[in-house]
C-alpha positions in Angstrom: 106.3 72.1 95.1 109.8 73.0 95.9 111.7 71.4 98.7 114.3 73.7 100.3 116.9 72.2 102.6 119.9 74.4 101.8 122.3 75.4 104.6 124.4 78.4 103.5 127.8 78.6 105.2 130.1 81.5 105.7 133.7 81.1 104.5 134.7 80.0 108.0 132.3 77.1 107.9 129.7 78.7 110.2 126.3 80.1 109.4 126.3 83.5 107.7 123.6 84.8 110.0 124.8 83.1 113.2 121.7 80.9 113.1 120.7 77.7 111.3 119.8 78.7 107.7 118.2 75.5 106.6 114.4 75.3 106.4 113.0 72.4 108.4 110.3 71.7 111.0 112.4 69.6 113.3 111.5 66.2 111.8 111.4 66.7 108.0 112.2 69.4 105.5 109.3 71.8 104.9 107.8 71.6 101.5 107.4 75.2 100.3 104.8 75.8 97.6 106.0 77.3 94.3 104.7 80.8 94.6 103.3 82.5 91.5 105.3 85.5 90.4 102.2 87.0 88.8 100.9 86.7 85.3 97.9 85.6 83.4 96.6 82.0 83.6 95.8 81.2 80.0 98.6 80.5 77.5 97.2 83.1 75.0 97.0 85.8 77.7 100.6 85.0 78.8 101.8 85.6 75.3 99.9 88.9 75.0 101.2 89.9 78.4 104.8 89.2 77.4 104.4 91.4 74.3 102.7 94.1 76.4 105.5 94.2 78.9 108.0 94.5 76.1 106.1 97.3 74.5 105.8 99.2 77.8 109.5 98.8 78.4 110.1 100.3 74.9 107.9 103.3 76.0 110.0 103.7 79.2 107.6 102.1 81.6 108.4 99.3 84.1 105.6 96.7 84.3 104.1 94.3 86.7 101.4 91.8 85.9 98.4 90.7 88.0 98.5 93.6 90.4 95.8 93.7 93.1 94.1 97.1 93.1 92.7 99.1 96.1 89.2 98.5 94.7 89.5 94.7 95.0 90.1 94.2 91.3 93.3 92.8 89.8 94.9 94.5 86.8 96.4 92.4 84.1 99.4 94.7 83.5 100.3 97.9 85.2 103.1 100.1 83.9 104.9 102.8 85.8 106.8 105.6 84.0 109.8 107.6 85.2 107.5 110.6 85.4 105.1 108.6 87.7 102.6 107.9 84.9 100.4 104.8 85.5 99.1 102.8 82.6 96.8 99.8 83.1 96.5 97.3 80.3 93.5 94.9 80.2 94.3 91.8 78.2 91.5 90.2 76.2 92.5 86.8 74.8 89.3 86.2 72.9 85.9 87.8 72.1 84.2 85.8 74.9 86.8 87.1 77.4 85.7 90.6 76.5 82.0 89.9 76.6 82.1 88.1 79.9 84.3 90.6 81.8 82.9 94.1 82.4 85.1 95.1 85.4 87.5 97.2 83.3 85.7 100.6 83.8 86.8 100.5 87.4 90.5 100.6 86.3 90.1 104.2 85.2 89.9 105.4 88.8 93.5 104.1 89.5 95.3 104.8 86.2 96.3 107.8 84.0 95.7 105.7 80.9 93.6 102.6 80.2 94.4 100.3 77.3 93.1 97.0 75.9 95.6 94.5 74.5 94.6 91.9 72.0 96.1 89.5 69.5 96.3 90.4 65.8 93.0 89.5 64.2 90.9 90.3 67.2 87.7 92.2 66.2 88.9 95.5 67.6 85.7 97.4 66.6 83.9 96.0 69.6 86.4 97.5 72.1 85.5 100.9 73.7 86.7 103.8 71.6 87.6 105.8 74.7 90.3 103.4 75.8 93.7 102.8 74.2 94.4 99.8 72.0 97.5 97.6 71.9 97.9 94.7 69.5 100.5 92.3 70.9 101.9 88.9 70.6 104.7 87.2 72.5 107.4 89.1 70.6 106.1 92.6 71.2 103.3 95.0 70.5 102.1 98.2 69.0 100.0 101.0 70.3 97.2 101.3 67.6 95.2 103.9 69.5 96.6 106.0 72.3 94.5 106.1 75.5 93.3 109.5 76.6 95.3 110.7 79.6 93.3 111.6 82.8 95.9 112.3 85.4 95.3 110.8 88.9 95.0 113.0 91.9 98.3 113.0 94.0 96.9 110.9 96.9 95.8 108.1 94.5 99.0 108.3 92.5 101.0 107.9 95.7 98.9 104.9 96.8 99.2 103.2 93.5 103.0 103.8 93.3 103.4 102.3 96.8 101.2 99.4 95.8 103.4 98.7 92.7 106.6 99.1 94.7 105.5 96.8 97.5 104.2 94.1 95.1 107.4 94.2 93.0 109.6 94.0 96.2 107.5 91.2 97.6 107.8 89.1 94.4 111.6 89.7 94.4 111.9 88.8 98.1 110.0 85.5 97.5 112.4 84.7 94.7 115.3 85.1 97.1 113.7 83.2 99.9 110.6 81.1 99.2 109.8 80.8 102.9 108.8 84.5 103.0 105.2 84.5 101.6 103.7 84.2 105.1 105.6 87.2 106.3 106.4 89.5 103.3 104.0 91.8 101.6 101.2 91.5 104.1 98.5 94.0 103.2 99.4 94.1 99.6 97.3 91.2 98.6 100.1 89.9 96.5 102.4 86.8 96.8 
């Protein structure tokens, strides 16, 4: 938990907004929960995620992790290219993770390319051959097998692009002001 009691003053000593900028409920400072900025829960998945984000950046894509999708699923990493290309990367931290999670086929309906990302040494022969393959660790990654491209229809692309933009903006807004989660990003399912 983070306790916020800052009072930002303008150069003349008054409030920059003309109102009181401290966060309090009249009797005691409000305790604001430390909001997640997205990202996998397990340490191994976080390391793979870091490498995947670095790899996507090297390919010219901006990435966001743990993005809620229109179909109710949550993608591990989504990359957005300058040309509007949308890549989804499903992280598999171990064999049991792959065997127990069969939601990944639903990601195809909201991406142009679907990849699996695993650590070096993962038994990649069990992964579907019709999806791309990334081997990554915390320092970076490599595309071992390119994913087939199946371009999204324009309405789905627009919806996914807006979803990415709103989620990213909401996360940045919460970093600027942790009191915003209750009001920012409503309808995105993220914050």
